[in-house]
C-alpha positions as CSV (number, residue, x, y, z in Angstrom):
1,X,-60.6,-87.5,42.7
2,X,-60.5,-91.1,41.3
3,X,-57.8,-92.3,38.8
4,X,-58.7,-93.1,35.2
5,X,-55.4,-95.0,34.6
6,X,-55.8,-98.5,33.2
7,X,-53.2,-100.0,35.5
8,X,-54.5,-98.0,38.5
9,X,-52.6,-95.7,40.8
10,X,-50.6,-95.9,44.0
11,X,-49.4,-92.9,46.0
12,X,-47.8,-92.7,49.4
13,X,-46.6,-89.8,51.6
14,X,-45.0,-89.6,55.0
15,X,-46.1,-87.1,57.6
16,X,-45.6,-87.1,61.4
17,X,-44.3,-90.7,61.3
18,X,-47.5,-91.9,59.5
19,X,-47.1,-93.3,55.9
20,X,-50.4,-93.0,54.0
21,X,-50.6,-95.5,51.1
22,X,-53.5,-94.8,48.7
23,X,-54.4,-97.1,45.8
24,X,-57.0,-96.6,43.1
25,X,-58.4,-98.1,40.0
26,X,-61.3,-97.0,37.7
27,X,-63.0,-100.4,38.1
28,X,-64.1,-100.0,41.7
29,X,-60.5,-99.9,43.1
30,X,-59.8,-103.4,41.8
31,X,-56.2,-104.7,41.5
32,X,-54.5,-105.6,38.2
33,X,-51.3,-107.6,38.9
34,X,-49.1,-104.7,38.2
35,X,-50.8,-102.6,41.0
36,X,-50.5,-105.5,43.5
37,X,-46.8,-105.7,42.7
38,X,-46.4,-102.0,43.4
39,X,-48.3,-102.2,46.6
40,X,-46.2,-105.2,47.8
41,X,-43.0,-103.2,47.0
42,X,-44.2,-100.1,48.8
43,X,-45.1,-102.0,52.0
44,X,-41.7,-103.7,52.0
45,X,-40.0,-100.4,51.5
46,X,-41.9,-98.6,54.3
47,X,-41.2,-101.6,56.6
48,X,-37.5,-100.5,56.5
49,X,-38.2,-96.7,56.7
50,X,-37.0,-95.3,60.0
51,X,-39.2,-92.2,59.7
52,X,-42.3,-94.3,59.7
53,X,-44.0,-95.8,62.8
54,X,-47.5,-96.5,61.3
55,X,-48.9,-97.2,57.8
56,X,-52.4,-96.1,56.8
57,X,-53.9,-98.1,53.9
58,X,-56.7,-96.5,52.0
59,X,-58.3,-96.3,48.6
60,X,-59.5,-93.6,46.4
61,X,-63.0,-92.1,46.3
62,X,-66.0,-92.5,48.6
63,X,-67.6,-95.6,47.0
64,X,-66.0,-99.1,46.9
65,X,-62.9,-99.8,49.0
66,X,-61.7,-102.6,46.8
67,X,-63.4,-104.9,44.3
68,X,-60.7,-107.5,44.6
69,X,-58.6,-108.8,41.6
70,X,-58.9,-107.6,38.1
71,X,-61.8,-109.3,36.3
72,X,-60.3,-108.8,32.9
73,X,-57.1,-110.5,33.9
74,X,-59.0,-113.4,35.5
75,X,-60.9,-114.0,32.3
76,X,-57.7,-114.0,30.3
77,X,-56.0,-116.8,32.2
78,X,-55.1,-119.7,29.8
79,X,-52.7,-122.0,31.6
80,X,-51.6,-123.2,35.1
81,X,-48.6,-120.9,35.2
82,X,-50.6,-117.8,34.5
83,X,-53.3,-118.9,36.9
84,X,-50.9,-119.4,39.8
85,X,-49.1,-116.1,39.0
86,X,-52.4,-114.2,39.0
87,X,-53.5,-115.5,42.4
88,X,-50.0,-115.0,43.8
89,X,-50.5,-111.3,43.6
90,X,-52.7,-111.0,46.7
91,X,-50.6,-113.8,48.4
92,X,-47.5,-111.6,48.1
93,X,-49.2,-108.5,49.4
94,X,-50.7,-110.3,52.4
95,X,-47.3,-111.7,53.2
96,X,-45.7,-108.3,52.9
97,X,-48.3,-106.9,55.3
98,X,-47.7,-109.8,57.7
99,X,-43.9,-109.4,57.6
100,X,-44.0,-105.5,57.7
101,X,-42.2,-104.1,60.8
102,X,-44.9,-101.4,61.1
103,X,-48.4,-101.6,62.2
104,X,-50.9,-101.2,59.4
105,X,-54.2,-99.4,59.9
106,X,-57.0,-99.9,57.2
107,X,-59.5,-97.2,56.3
108,X,-62.5,-98.9,54.7
109,X,-65.0,-96.4,53.2
110,X,-67.1,-98.7,51.1
111,X,-67.9,-102.2,49.8
112,X,-65.2,-104.8,49.6
113,X,-65.1,-108.0,47.7
114,X,-62.8,-111.1,47.5
115,X,-59.1,-110.1,47.7
116,X,-60.1,-106.8,49.1
117,X,-61.5,-108.5,52.2
118,X,-58.1,-110.3,52.5
119,X,-56.3,-106.9,52.5
120,X,-58.5,-105.6,55.3
121,X,-58.0,-108.8,57.3
122,X,-54.3,-108.5,56.9
123,X,-54.4,-105.0,58.4
124,X,-53.5,-104.9,62.1
125,X,-56.5,-102.6,62.8
126,X,-59.3,-101.4,60.6
127,X,-62.1,-98.9,60.8
128,X,-64.9,-98.5,58.4
129,X,-68.1,-96.7,57.5
130,X,-71.5,-98.4,57.7
131,X,-71.4,-98.6,53.8
132,X,-68.4,-101.1,54.1
133,X,-70.3,-104.3,53.4
134,X,-68.2,-107.4,52.5
135,X,-68.6,-110.4,50.2
136,X,-66.6,-113.5,49.2
137,X,-68.2,-114.5,45.9
138,X,-65.4,-116.8,44.7
139,X,-67.3,-120.1,45.0
140,X,-70.1,-118.8,42.8
141,X,-67.7,-118.8,39.8
142,X,-66.1,-122.1,40.6
143,X,-63.0,-121.0,42.5
144,X,-62.6,-120.2,46.2
145,X,-61.1,-117.5,48.5
146,X,-58.2,-119.9,49.2
147,X,-55.3,-117.3,49.2
148,X,-57.0,-114.9,51.6
149,X,-58.7,-117.6,53.8
150,X,-55.8,-117.7,56.3
151,X,-56.0,-113.9,56.8
152,X,-59.8,-113.9,57.1
153,X,-59.8,-116.9,59.5
154,X,-57.0,-115.4,61.7
155,X,-59.0,-112.2,62.1
156,X,-62.6,-113.4,62.1
157,X,-62.6,-117.1,63.0
158,X,-63.4,-120.2,61.0
159,X,-67.2,-119.8,61.5
160,X,-67.1,-116.3,59.9
161,X,-64.9,-117.6,57.1
162,X,-67.5,-120.4,56.4
163,X,-70.4,-118.0,56.5
164,X,-68.7,-115.6,54.2
165,X,-67.4,-118.1,51.7
166,X,-70.3,-120.6,51.5
167,X,-72.9,-117.9,51.3
168,X,-71.1,-116.6,48.2
169,X,-74.1,-114.6,46.9
170,X,-74.6,-112.6,50.2
171,X,-73.3,-109.3,51.3
172,X,-72.5,-109.1,55.0
173,X,-73.0,-105.6,56.4
174,X,-70.3,-103.5,58.2
175,X,-71.8,-104.2,61.6
176,X,-71.7,-107.9,61.1
177,X,-68.0,-107.5,60.1
178,X,-67.3,-105.5,63.2
179,X,-69.0,-108.1,65.4
180,X,-66.8,-110.8,63.8
181,X,-63.6,-108.7,64.5
182,X,-62.8,-107.4,61.0
183,X,-63.5,-103.8,61.9
184,X,-62.6,-102.2,65.3
185,X,-65.1,-99.4,64.8
186,X,-67.8,-98.5,62.3
187,X,-69.0,-94.9,61.6
188,X,-72.0,-93.3,59.9
189,X,-70.0,-91.1,57.6
190,X,-66.6,-90.8,55.9
191,X,-66.0,-87.5,57.8
192,X,-66.5,-89.3,61.1
193,X,-64.3,-92.2,60.0
194,X,-61.5,-89.8,58.9
195,X,-61.6,-87.8,62.1
196,X,-61.2,-91.0,64.2
197,X,-58.5,-92.4,61.9
198,X,-56.5,-89.1,62.3
199,X,-56.7,-89.3,66.2
200,X,-55.9,-93.0,66.3
201,X,-52.9,-93.0,63.9
202,X,-51.4,-89.9,65.6
203,X,-51.6,-91.6,69.0
204,X,-50.2,-94.9,67.6
205,X,-47.3,-93.1,65.9
206,X,-46.4,-91.4,69.1
207,X,-45.7,-94.7,70.9
208,X,-42.3,-96.5,71.3
209,X,-41.5,-98.0,67.8
210,X,-39.8,-101.0,69.5
211,X,-42.9,-101.7,71.6
212,X,-45.0,-101.4,68.4
213,X,-42.8,-103.9,66.6
214,X,-43.0,-106.4,69.5
215,X,-46.7,-106.0,69.5
216,X,-46.9,-106.7,65.8
217,X,-44.9,-109.9,66.3
218,X,-47.3,-111.1,68.9
219,X,-50.3,-110.3,66.7
220,X,-48.9,-112.4,63.9
221,X,-47.4,-115.3,65.9
222,X,-47.6,-118.8,64.4
223,X,-48.0,-117.5,60.8
224,X,-44.4,-118.2,59.7
225,X,-45.6,-120.9,57.3
226,X,-47.7,-118.4,55.3
227,X,-45.1,-117.8,52.6
228,X,-45.4,-121.4,51.4
229,X,-49.1,-121.8,52.5
230,X,-50.4,-118.9,50.4
231,X,-48.2,-120.0,47.5
232,X,-49.9,-123.5,47.6
233,X,-53.3,-121.9,47.8
234,X,-52.5,-119.7,44.7
235,X,-51.7,-122.9,42.8
236,X,-55.1,-124.5,43.8
237,X,-57.0,-121.4,42.6
238,X,-54.8,-121.3,39.4
239,X,-55.9,-124.8,38.6
240,X,-59.6,-124.3,39.3
241,X,-59.8,-121.2,37.2
242,X,-59.1,-123.3,34.2
243,X,-62.0,-125.7,34.9
244,X,-65.0,-125.9,32.6
245,X,-67.3,-124.7,35.4
246,X,-65.3,-121.5,35.9
247,X,-64.9,-120.8,32.2
248,X,-68.7,-121.1,31.8
249,X,-69.4,-119.0,34.9
250,X,-67.0,-116.3,33.8
251,X,-68.4,-116.2,30.3
252,X,-71.9,-115.7,31.7
253,X,-70.6,-113.0,34.1
254,X,-68.9,-111.2,31.3
255,X,-72.1,-110.9,29.3
């Protein structure tokens, strides 16, 4: 069942050393700032939880995985400070995922846009259904996927980042995303996806936690500068969102 709460929902539960974190929002599982803050805190909390070896990140429903940041909040930005703060939301979540001491597995059941693609890229392993197409539409409204670009490039390479961000009007299907390294596996149904997720996370959770932590460090090597890098990128986006181009594009989009 999908949430109807204006600020969205976030639930987590721990079972057999697997922490399942599920987010939801009535607007295609998009993220208002308050929900991003809750997700960041939850990931940081689970990072220190001894009873957890693996985190499973998922969203509600069977349609969109994540529609990115809140459109209503984006339209309401009026100054540089608010702009930077808005774009820092995904920056903080991605850094929390990067610094998390547990491996994070993503379950992607449907379409994903913008910041949502960044979330998937920041997972250590992700599986999807064939409905899980992706799009980075930011350039079309005069901004860019600057905050999530390091996560996307790290996972998929600079060529895929260019193809996704420059063809801002195009959806790339799940098999393209798998070929580029975003998804490890793609399934024809949510049922098949969940069956494989269950097997995979149970196996992963049974391994030596110290070995998993060392593996996590290796996967994220040479990303120590991301705290400041993503902060700088949020400032660039925060400035661009105030441009006449973006204000006009957003007004059209809103209509």
